[in-house]
C-alpha positions in Angstrom: -28.3 -10.2 -11.5 -25.1 -11.9 -11.0 -22.8 -12.1 -14.1 -21.5 -15.5 -15.1 -17.9 -14.5 -13.7 -19.3 -13.8 -10.2 -21.3 -17.1 -10.2 -18.0 -19.0 -11.1 -16.1 -16.9 -8.5 -18.7 -17.7 -5.7 -18.9 -21.4 -6.4 -15.0 -21.4 -6.6 -14.9 -19.8 -3.0 -17.4 -22.1 -1.7 -15.4 -25.1 -2.8 -12.2 -23.7 -1.2 -14.1 -23.2 2.0 -15.0 -26.9 2.1 -11.5 -28.2 1.3 -8.3 -26.4 1.2 -9.2 -23.0 2.9 -12.1 -23.9 5.4 -13.4 -21.1 7.4 -13.6 -20.6 11.3 -14.6 -17.6 13.5 -13.2 -15.4 16.1 -14.9 -12.8 18.3 -12.7 -9.4 18.6 -14.0 -6.3 20.4 -17.2 -8.0 20.9 -17.9 -8.7 17.1 -17.8 -12.3 15.6 -16.0 -12.4 12.3 -14.9 -15.0 9.8 -11.4 -16.3 9.4 -9.5 -18.6 7.3 -8.8 -21.7 9.7 -5.9 -23.1 7.7 -3.8 -20.0 7.9 -0.7 -20.1 10.2 -1.2 -18.0 13.3 1.9 -15.7 12.7 4.5 -14.5 10.0 7.2 -16.5 11.3 5.4 -19.9 11.1 4.2 -18.7 7.5 7.7 -17.8 6.5 9.2 -21.2 7.6 6.2 -23.4 6.1 6.4 -22.1 2.8 10.2 -21.2 2.4 10.7 -25.0 2.8 7.9 -26.0 0.6 9.2 -23.7 -2.5 12.9 -24.1 -1.0 14.6 -24.5 -4.4 12.4 -21.9 -6.4 13.7 -18.7 -7.3 12.1 -16.1 -5.1 14.0 -12.9 -5.6 15.5 -11.3 -8.8 17.3 -8.2 -8.4 19.5 -7.1 -11.4 22.1 -10.0 -11.9 21.3 -11.5 -8.2 18.8 -14.5 -8.1 17.8 -15.8 -4.7 15.8 -18.9 -3.8 13.0 -19.0 -1.0 15.6 -21.1 0.9 18.4 -18.8 0.6 16.3 -15.7 1.6 14.8 -17.5 4.5 18.2 -18.4 5.9 19.6 -14.9 5.8 16.4 -13.8 7.4 16.7 -16.4 10.2 20.3 -14.9 10.6 18.9 -11.3 10.8 16.4 -12.5 13.4 19.0 -14.4 15.7 21.6 -11.6 15.4 19.2 -8.9 16.3 18.1 -10.8 19.3 21.3 -12.3 20.7 23.0 -8.9 20.2 20.1 -7.3 22.4 19.3 -4.9 19.7 15.7 -6.1 19.7 13.3 -7.4 22.2 9.8 -8.5 21.8 7.3 -5.7 20.8 10.3 -3.2 19.7 9.5 -0.8 16.8 12.4 -1.3 14.1 12.2 1.2 11.1 13.1 0.3 7.5 14.1 3.3 5.5 15.1 1.8 2.2 14.2 1.7 -1.5 13.0 -2.1 -3.0 15.7 -4.7 -2.5 16.5 -8.2 -1.3 17.7 -6.5 1.7 14.4 -4.6 2.7 12.7 -8.0 2.2 14.9 -10.1 4.3 15.2 -7.3 7.2 11.2 -7.2 7.5 11.4 -11.1 7.8 14.1 -11.1 10.4 12.4 -8.2 12.4 9.1 -10.0 12.6 10.7 -13.3 13.1 12.4 -12.1 16.2 9.3 -10.6 17.6 9.8 -6.9 16.7 7.5 -4.6 14.9 8.3 -3.7 11.0 7.9 0.1 10.8 7.6 0.7 7.0 9.0 4.2 6.5 8.3 6.0 3.3 11.5 6.3 1.2 10.3 9.4 -0.7 10.0 11.1 2.7 12.5 14.0 3.4 14.4 14.5 6.8 11.6 16.3 8.9 9.0 13.7 7.5 11.1 10.9 8.6 11.9 12.3 12.1 8.2 12.9 12.5 7.3 9.4 11.7 10.1 8.0 13.9 9.0 9.9 16.7 5.6 9.2 16.3 6.1 5.4 17.0 9.0 5.8 18.9 11.4 3.5 17.0 14.5 2.1 18.9 16.5 1.3 15.7 16.5 2.0 12.0 17.9 0.1 8.9 18.7 2.8 5.9 20.2 2.3 2.7 22.6 5.2 2.1 20.2 8.0 0.7 18.0 7.6 3.6 20.8 7.4 6.0 22.2 10.6 4.8 18.7 12.1 5.4 18.5 10.8 8.6 22.0 12.1 9.6 20.9 15.7 8.6 18.3 15.7 11.5 19.5 17.9 14.2 19.8 16.1 17.7 18.5 12.7 16.1 19.6 9.8 18.5 18.1 6.8 17.1 20.8 4.1 16.1 20.9 3.9 12.3 22.5 0.7 10.7 23.4 1.6 7.2 22.7 -1.2 4.7 24.4 -1.0 1.4 21.8 -2.7 -0.9 23.6 -2.3 -3.9 25.8 -5.4 -2.8 24.7 -8.9 -2.8 22.4 -9.8 -0.1 24.9 -11.6 2.4 27.3 -8.9 2.0 24.7 -6.0 2.4 23.6 -7.6 5.8 27.0 -8.5 7.0 26.9 -5.7 9.5 23.7 -7.0 10.7 24.7 -10.5 11.0 28.5 -10.3 12.1 27.4 -11.2 15.6 24.9 -14.3 14.6 24.5 -16.9 16.9 22.3 -20.0 16.6 19.8 -19.1 19.2 16.0 -20.0 19.9 13.8 -17.2 18.8 10.5 -16.1 21.0 7.4 -17.6 20.1 5.2 -15.1 18.3 1.4 -15.6 18.5 -1.6 -14.2 16.4 -2.0 -11.2 19.3 1.5 -10.0 18.9 2.2 -6.8 16.9 3.6 -7.2 13.6 3.8 -4.1 11.4 3.3 -0.2 11.6 2.5 1.4 8.2 2.0 5.1 8.1 -1.3 6.8 6.6 -1.7 10.5 5.8 -5.3 11.2 6.6 -7.1 14.6 6.9 -5.2 15.6 10.1 -2.1 16.1 8.1 0.3 14.3 10.6 1.3 10.9 9.4 -0.3 8.1 11.7 1.3 4.8 12.4 -1.5 2.1 11.7 -0.5 -1.0 14.0 -1.6 -4.6 12.8 -1.1 -7.9 14.8 0.3 -11.0 13.1 -3.4 -12.4 12.7 -4.6 -9.5 10.7 -1.6 -9.5 8.3 -1.9 -13.3 7.6 -5.5 -13.3 7.3 -5.2 -10.4 4.8 -2.7 -12.5 2.9 -4.9 -15.6 2.7 -7.8 -13.5 1.7 -5.9 -12.5 -1.3 -4.8 -16.0 -1.8 -8.3 -17.3 -1.8 -9.0 -15.0 -4.8 -6.0 -16.1 -6.5 -7.0 -19.8 -6.1 -10.5 -19.1 -7.6 -9.2 -17.6 -10.7 -6.4 -20.2 -11.0 -9.4 -22.8 -10.7 -11.3 -20.9 -13.6 -8.5 -20.8 -15.7 -7.8 -24.4 -15.5 -11.6 -25.2 -16.1 -11.2 -23.1 -19.3 -8.3 -25.1 -20.6 -5.5 -22.4 -19.7 -3.9 -23.8 -16.7 -0.5 -22.1 -15.7 2.7 -23.9 -17.1 5.4 -21.7 -15.7 6.1 -20.4 -12.0 3.9 -17.5 -11.2 6.0 -14.4 -11.3 5.4 -10.5 -10.8 7.1 -7.1 -10.8 7.7 -5.6 -7.3 7.4 -2.2 -8.9 5.5 -0.6 -6.2 7.3 0.7 -3.0 7.5 -2.0 -0.2 6.2 0.6 2.3 3.0 0.6 0.5 0.6 -2.1 1.5 -0.1 -3.1 -1.8 3.7 -4.0 -2.4 3.8 -5.5 1.3 0.6 -7.7 1.5 -0.7 -9.0 -1.9 2.7 -8.8 -3.8 5.4 -9.6 -1.5 3.9 -11.7 1.4 1.3 -13.4 -0.8 4.2 -14.8 -3.0 5.5 -17.1 -0.2 2.3 -19.1 -0.5 2.1 -19.1 -4.3 5.7 -19.8 -4.8 5.9 -16.9 -6.9 8.9 -15.1 -8.2 9.3 -11.5 -7.5 11.2 -9.2 -10.0 12.4 -6.2 -8.2 12.3 -2.7 -9.9 14.1 0.0 -7.3 12.8 2.7 -9.6 9.7 2.8 -11.9 10.6 2.9 -15.6 8.0 1.8 -18.1 10.3 0.3 -20.8 12.4 -1.4 -18.2 9.2 -2.9 -16.9 8.5 -4.4 -20.5 12.0 -5.7 -20.7 11.7 -7.7 -17.4 8.0 -8.8 -18.1 9.6 -10.3 -21.3 12.8 -11.6 -19.8 11.3 -13.2 -16.6 8.2 -14.3 -18.0 6.1 -12.2 -15.8 2.5 -13.6 -15.4 0.8 -10.8 -13.1 1.3 -7.0 -13.3 0.0 -4.7 -10.5 0.6 -1.1 -9.8 -0.9 2.5 -9.6 -3.0 3.1 -12.7 -0.4 5.4 -14.1 2.1 2.3 -14.6 0.0 0.4 -16.9 -1.1 3.3 -18.6 2.6 4.2 -19.4 3.2 0.9 -20.7 -0.1 0.8 -22.9 0.9 4.1 -24.5 4.6 3.6 -24.8 6.0 4.1 -28.1 8.1 1.0 -27.9 5.5 -1.4 -26.5 5.3 -3.4 -29.7 8.9 -4.3 -29.3 8.2 -6.6 -26.3 6.3 -9.4 -25.6 3.8 -9.1 -22.9 1.7 -12.1 -23.5 2.6 -14.0 -20.4 0.6 -11.3 -18.3 -2.8 -12.5 -17.5 -4.0 -9.6 -15.4 -2.9 -6.0 -15.5 -4.2 -4.9 -12.0 -4.2 -1.6 -10.6 -5.2 0.1 -7.0 -4.7 3.2 -5.1 -6.9 5.2 -7.4 -9.5 4.7 -10.2 -8.6 4.2 -13.7 -10.3 6.3 -16.6 -13.0 4.3 -18.2 -11.1 4.6 -21.7 -7.9 3.3 -19.9 -9.7 0.2 -19.0 -11.2 -0.6 -22.7 -7.9 0.0 -24.2 -6.0 -2.3 -21.7 -8.4 -5.2 -22.5 -8.2 -4.6 -26.5 -4.5 -3.6 -26.9 -2.2 -5.5 -24.3 -2.2 -9.0 -26.2 -4.5 -10.8 -24.0 -3.9 -9.4 -20.5 -7.2 -8.5 -18.7 -7.9 -5.4 -16.7 -8.5 -5.7 -12.7 -9.0 -3.2 -10.2 -8.6 -3.6 -6.4 -9.7 -1.3 -3.5 -8.2 -1.3 -0.1 -6.4 0.7 2.5 -3.7 0.7 4.8 -5.6 0.2 7.6 -7.5 -2.7 6.1 -4.2 -4.2 5.1 -5.0 -3.7 1.4 -8.1 -5.9 1.7 -11.6 -4.5 0.3 -13.0 -4.9 -3.2 -12.2 -6.5 -6.4 -13.4 -6.0 -10.1 -12.3 -8.7 -12.3 -11.9 -9.1 -16.1 -15.2 -8.9 -17.9 -16.9 -7.7 -14.7 -14.5 -4.5 -14.7 -15.4 -4.2 -18.6 -19.1 -4.1 -17.7 -18.7 -1.7 -14.8 -15.6 0.3 -15.3 -16.4 2.8 -12.8 -16.9 0.5 -9.8 -14.1 -1.0 -7.6 -16.1 -4.3 -7.6 -17.7 -6.2 -5.0 -16.5 -7.2 -1.3 -13.5 -9.4 -1.5 -14.6 -12.9 -0.1 -14.7 -14.8 2.3 -13.6 -12.2 4.8 -14.6 -8.9 3.9 -18.1 -7.3 5.3 -18.6 -4.1 3.4 -21.4 -1.3 4.2 -22.4 2.1 3.2 -22.9 4.1 6.3 -25.1 7.1 7.2 -23.7 9.8 9.7 -24.8 7.8 12.5 -23.1 4.7 11.5 -26.1 2.6 10.2 -26.4 0.8 6.9 -28.2 2.3 4.2 -30.0 0.6 1.2 -28.7 0.0 -2.0 -28.1 2.8 -4.3 -28.0 5.3 -1.2 -24.6 7.3 -0.6 -22.8 7.2 2.6 -19.4 6.5 4.0 -17.8 3.2 3.0 -17.3 1.0 6.0 -15.1 -2.2 5.8 -15.1 -4.8 8.9 -13.1 -8.0 8.6 -10.4 -9.8 10.9 -7.7 -8.2 8.7 -8.3 -4.5 9.7 -5.4 -2.9 11.8 -5.7 -2.9 15.6 -5.0 0.9 16.3 -3.2 4.2 15.6 0.1 4.0 17.5 -0.1 6.2 20.6 -3.3 7.7 19.2 -6.4 6.3 21.2 -8.9 9.2 20.1 -8.1 8.8 16.6 -8.5 4.9 16.8 -11.8 5.2 18.4 -13.0 7.7 15.8 -11.9 5.5 12.9 -14.2 2.6 14.1 -18.1 2.5 14.4 -19.1 0.7 17.6 -19.9 -2.6 15.7 -16.3 -2.4 14.3 -16.5 -1.1 10.8 -13.6 1.0 9.9 -14.6 4.2 8.3 -12.6 4.6 5.2 -13.5 8.5 4.6 -14.7 7.4 1.0 -18.1 8.3 0.0 -20.0 5.7 -2.2 -23.0 3.5 -2.7 -23.7 -0.1 -3.8 -25.7 -1.3 -6.5 -28.2 -4.2 -6.5 -25.2 -6.5 -7.4 -23.3 -5.3 -4.5 -20.7 -3.4 -6.6 -19.3 -0.4 -4.8 -19.0 3.0 -6.5 -16.9 5.5 -4.8 -18.3 9.1 -5.7 -16.5 11.4 -3.3 -14.0 11.7 -0.5 -14.9 12.8 3.1 -11.0 13.5 4.0 -9.2 16.3 2.7 -6.7 14.3 0.8 -5.5 14.1 -2.8 -4.6 10.8 -4.4 -1.5 11.6 -6.8 -1.1 8.3 -9.0 -2.1 6.3 -6.1 0.0 8.1 -3.3 -2.2 9.8 -0.6 -1.4 13.7 0.1 -2.8 15.5 3.1 -3.9 18.8 2.1 -3.3 19.9 5.6 0.4 18.5 5.6 1.2 20.6 2.6 -0.6 23.7 4.1 1.4 23.2 7.1 4.6 23.1 5.2 3.8 26.5 3.1 2.8 28.1 6.3 6.4 27.5 7.7 7.7 30.0 5.4 7.5 33.2 7.2 6.3 35.1 4.2 3.1 33.4 3.7 -0.1 34.8 5.2 -2.6 32.4 4.0 -2.7 29.2 1.9 -5.2 26.5 0.7 -4.0 23.2 -1.2 -6.5 21.0 -3.3 -6.6 18.7 -6.2 -6.3 19.6 -9.7 -7.2 17.0 -12.6 -4.2 15.5 -14.2 -4.3 13.4 -17.1 -1.1 11.2 -16.1 -1.5 11.0 -12.2 -5.3 11.4 -11.9 -4.8 14.5 -9.7 -2.0 16.5 -8.4 -1.9 19.1 -5.7 -2.5 23.0 -6.6 -2.4 25.8 -4.0 -3.3 29.3 -3.7 -1.3 31.4 -1.5 -1.6 34.9 0.0 1.7 36.4 1.0 2.1 38.8 4.3 2.1 42.6 3.5 5.3 43.8 1.7 6.4 40.1 1.2 6.6 38.4 -2.1 7.9 35.4 -3.7 8.0 33.6 -7.2 6.2 30.0 -7.4 9.3 28.6 -8.2 10.9 29.8 -5.3 8.2 28.7 -2.9 8.4 25.2 -4.5 12.1 25.1 -4.1 11.5 25.8 -0.3 9.1 23.1 0.0 11.3 20.6 -1.8 13.6 20.8 1.2 10.8 20.1 3.5 8.3 17.6 2.1 8.6 14.7 -0.3 8.5 15.8 -4.0 5.4 14.1 -4.8 3.5 16.5 -2.4 5.0 19.9 -3.7 2.0 21.7 -5.8 2.3 21.5 -9.4 0.8 24.8 -9.8 0.9 27.7 -7.4 -1.5 30.9 -7.6 -0.8 34.1 -5.9 -3.9 35.9 -4.5 -3.5 39.7 -3.3 -6.9 39.4 -1.7 -7.7 37.4 1.5 -8.9 33.9 0.9 -12.9 33.3 1.3 -13.8 32.2 4.4 -17.1 30.3 5.7 -19.1 31.2 8.7 -16.9 28.9 10.9 -13.9 31.0 9.5 -12.5 28.2 7.8 -11.1 28.8 4.2 -14.0 28.1 1.7 -12.0 25.4 -0.4 -15.2 24.7 -2.4 -15.3 28.2 -4.0 -11.4 28.3 -4.3 -11.4 24.7 -6.3 -14.0 25.8 -8.3 -12.1 29.1 -9.3 -8.8 27.8 -9.5 -9.5 24.5 -11.3 -11.3 26.4 -14.1 -7.9 28.2 -14.5 -5.7 25.1 -14.5 
C-alpha cells in the first residue's frame, strides 16, 4: 500500500508531465526509453538559458568572493572561446580537471563542454601514479590543475601531457587569466545530444579505474530527472503552507569529481537558480557556520557528514533551521542515525539517494516520512525516467521479495567505458539494464533494499575502494608474498579497508612501514586502517583464489 507521501509525489509528477515537464521518448540501442521533452539538448544551451534567466542572482560563494550566474557564464564563455581559438581544444578532445572545489573548477567544466571538449573529472585525492593511470586510460590531451595536483603531475616520470596550472586561491578572472589571455570572440561549435560530454572515473572490482563516458543527453536528462523530484517536493511544501521565501542554497561540500556533486548539486543549480556555497575541504563546524551565514536550505553529503553535524558538541551554537532536508548518498545510514536526524536537527528531514557514476547519479530516493518508515531502504525508483529491476543470473527480472542484482535502465545511463568495449558489453544486459553489482530486492511497494555487493569493493564514507587495486599496491612492495584486502565495520565511515599480509621468507615489515609505503602510491583513503601479518599462507579455494570469506570472518572478529 502506497504511503500518503508516495501518493502525493506520484500526483505531483503526473501534473508536471502534463505541464512544465512533458515526457517524450527516444529509442537507443533498440530500446525505447522515456525522456523529458522540455530539457535542452546539450549543456551549452542549458548553461546559456538558465544563466540568462537567473543572471543577477548569486551563484557561487567561495570565501569572500561572490559571483552571479551572469559573471560565471561570461567567464566560462571566455574559457571556451580561448581554448577553441588557440587550437588547444577540438571537438571530442579529452581535457582533465585535477583540482579542489573552486569557482575555477566549475568555470573550466563549463568552458570545456561549451567548446565541445569532454570534461574528464580526475579524483583530486589521487597520488601521482593514480593520476597518471587515469589520464592515460582516456588519453587526455590537456590537464588543468591547481598547485597541489600540478606538483603531483610534475613528479611523474616521462609525463608529457600539457598542464595548465590554475591558482584557484585567486579571484576567478585572475585565476583563469593564463587560460583566457588569448581570448577571441568567436563562434563555438554546435553541440548536440549525441556528442560526448563527460568522463567520470569508477573503481570497480577489476581494480583499474575505468572512464565512464556520458553524452550530453544523458547528463541533461539526469539533471532534469532530479529537477522533477525537486519541483514535486516544492509543490508539496507550498500546498502545506510552507513555500520557500528565499533563494535556494546548498553547500558544495562533496568533491566535484563525484557524480553527486556534479549532477544533482552543481548542474541542477542552474535550473533552480540555486546558490552554491563552496567548501574546499570538509569541516563540520565550518559547515554549520556557513549554513547559518548563507541561509542554506538543502544539505547533501556522504552519511558521515550529517552524522558529524548531528553529534558535534557545538551544534547548539548554530541556527540550522533553514535546512529542509539532510540528504545523503554513496552509502547507507545506520537506522539510529536516520531517527536522530529527524528528531534533533530542528526541522530538517532525512533523505537518502541511490545512484552510481554510470547512471549519472540517478537511481532511487527515500524521502522524509517514507525514509523514517523504511530506514533500511534506498527508496523507490526515481520517476519519471528510471526503470528499476532485480535480475537473476540470466538477466531476467525476478518477483518482489526475491534477491538478485540491481539493474537500472534509463536515458541517463552512461554510454561506454572509454576504450573498453568488453567491459561496456558486460555492464549491460541485452535489453540495456545497467548491472550495478549490488544485490537487493524490491518489496511490494517497490522499495529497494540492498543486502550485499557482487563487486569486491569497500565503501568508505561514500568513497568506493577497489580491494584489488589496494592489493595490487601492496604487491608492488617486493617484501610481500601474499595479501588480501577486505572491509571492516567502522562507526564513523561505515566501513574501512583492512588487510592481511604474508611476507616473503626472511622478510618482514611493520604495519606502519607498509602503510607509509602505500601512502606514496595510492590515495590516503584507500590505505588499510588495520594490517595483520600472517606467518601461514592465506587460505585458498579450489580455484586457487584466496578464500576471502574465511579471512573476513576471522579478522573482522579480531578488529
